[in-house]
N, C-alpha and C positions, 0 to 999 in steps of 0.2 A: 398190628397187635390190637386185639379186641379190648373193649373196656374191662371185661372180666379178667383177661390176661394181665392188663395193666394193674388192676386192683390186686391181683394175686402177687404180682411182681413187687408192688409197693409194700404189701404186708411182709413179704420175704425180706425186703431191705430193712424194714422197721424191726423185724425180729433179729436179724443179723446185727443191726446197730445196737439193739438192746443187749444182745449177747456179748458183743465186743466191750460195751460199757461195763457190764457186770464182771466180765473176765478181768478187765483192767482194774476195776474196783477191788476184786479179790487179790490181784497181784499187789496192789498198793497197800491193802490191809496187811498182807503177808510181810511186805517190806517193813512196814511200820511196827508190826508185832515183833518181828525179829530184832529190830533195832532196840525196842523197849526192853527186850529180854537180854540185851547186851551182846548180841551176835549179829553178823550180817545175814542177809537172806541167803547168800551162797553157803554160809556155814550151816544154817538151818537145813538147807537142802542136802548137804553132805550127811548130816546126822540122820535125816529122814531116810535117805537112800540106804544107809547102813542097815536099816531095819526093814527094807522093802522087799526082801527076797524070802519066800516061804521056806521054812525048815532050817533057817540059820540066822545068826545074829550079827552078820557082817556083810560087807560088799567089797568087791575088788575095785581097784582104781579104774579099770576099763569099764566096769559096770556103772560106776558112779559117773564116769565121763559120758557114757551113753545116755544115762538118765538126765544128765544136765545138758546134753547136746553140746559138749565142750571137748576140746582137745585133751588127751591124757596128760600131756606135760603141764597144762594149766591146772588140771585137777590135782596133780602131785603138789604143786605150790599151794593150792587151796587146802589140801589135807594137812600140809605142813603147818599152815596158819591155825588150823583147827587143833592140831597136836599142841602147838605152843599155847593155845588158850585152854588146854586141859579137857577138850571135848571128846577127842578120839585118840586112838593109838593104832599104829601100824604093827602088824606082825607077819612074819613069813608063814605061808601055808605049810601045814604038815603033810599035805597030799601032793602039792605041786610047788617045787622050789621057785619056779618062775613067778608065782602068784603072790601078791601082797594083799593081805586082808586088812580092811579098815574096820575097827571095832569101836563101839560107843563106850565111853567111860561114864562113871556115875554122874559127874557134872553134866555131861552131854545128855544123858538119859533124863535128868531132871529138867533141863531146858527144853528138850524135845517134847517131853510129856506136857509141859505147860503150854507150849506153842500148839501142839496137836489139839488140846482142849479148846484153845481160842479159835482155831481154824474150823471147828465143827459147824458152828452156826453159819459162818461165811460160805462154807462148802454147800450147805443146803440152799442158800440163795443162788449160788452158781449153778447147782443142779437144776433148779427151777428154770433159770434162763436157758440152759441147754435144752431142757424138755420143750420149752415154748419155741425155741428156734428150730428144733427138729420137726415139731408138728407143722409149723407154718412153712418151713423150708421145703416140705414135700408136697404142699398144696398144688393141685393142678398139674402135677407131673404124672405121666403114665409110667407104670413100672412093670 
């Protein structure tokens, strides 16, 4: 490996390290912000994902499970805890009886709105780390 290749490789590792640090800092921030708002980070994510699909105000259990990269049975238990906390409610779909829709309740909407505002600045820091890692990550590679 030439000196230039070693230097480019080192810069890539530095950028990836900085990105991983920024990502973990973002996740830590999110965990702390959720806890301060009186919910778990998983409850925050359930609320967020109910609002994550264009053209509707709900998500199915399987959609939430996919977004969380979790098993549907675990998401059912998580949604139950969110219901008990007054954050969401389940309702059967009017279109497909097999489908259960998870809807945000007013209390959940208030908590989610507060957390979304808090996450905006942190997201900008994370976006910058992604940009830098992407720029440096491609250095010296032929495409």
